[in-house]
C-alpha positions in Angstrom: -0.1 0.0 0.0 1.3 3.4 -0.9 1.6 6.1 1.7 0.6 9.7 0.9 3.4 12.3 1.1 2.1 15.6 2.5 4.0 18.4 0.8 2.3 21.2 2.6 5.2 21.3 5.1 7.5 22.6 2.3 5.5 25.7 1.5 4.9 28.5 4.2 3.3 31.8 4.4 5.5 33.8 6.7 4.7 37.3 8.2 6.9 40.1 6.8 8.6 42.1 9.6 7.1 45.5 10.3 4.1 44.6 8.0 0.7 43.2 8.0 1.6 41.2 4.7 2.9 37.7 4.3 5.3 36.2 1.7 5.3 32.7 0.4 8.5 30.7 1.2 9.6 27.3 -0.1 11.8 24.8 1.7 15.4 24.9 0.3 17.7 22.9 2.6 18.8 22.1 6.2 21.3 24.8 7.4 22.7 24.8 11.0 19.9 22.3 12.2 17.2 24.7 11.0 15.7 25.3 7.7 16.5 27.5 4.9 13.4 29.1 3.1 13.4 30.8 -0.2 10.9 33.4 -1.5 10.5 34.0 -5.2 8.1 36.9 -4.8 9.6 38.9 -1.9 12.9 40.5 -2.9 13.5 42.4 0.4 14.1 39.1 2.2 14.4 36.3 -0.4 16.1 33.9 2.1 15.4 33.2 5.7 16.6 30.6 8.2 13.7 29.4 10.5 12.8 26.3 12.5 9.7 24.3 11.8 8.6 21.6 14.0 6.3 19.8 11.5 9.0 19.6 9.0 11.4 18.2 11.6 8.9 15.6 12.5 8.4 14.8 8.9 12.2 14.3 8.2 12.4 12.1 11.3 9.5 10.0 10.4 10.7 9.4 6.9 14.4 9.0 8.2 15.5 11.7 5.8 17.4 13.6 8.5 17.7 12.9 12.3 17.8 16.1 14.5 19.8 15.6 17.5 18.5 16.8 20.8 20.9 18.5 23.2 
């Protein structure tokens, strides 16, 4: 039986600093045990590094990357 793969964790609407607007960011890679996100429509801050617990759980569940707890 095939398992469904939820891709929704890989796309985020993130609030823009000092604004009531949001920008769309896409998962890019793991960097320093956090996630690098890329926006193709927000030129002021096209890359950010942010944690995301659901994505950490997803990677651990599928054994893609194991985050070490300290």
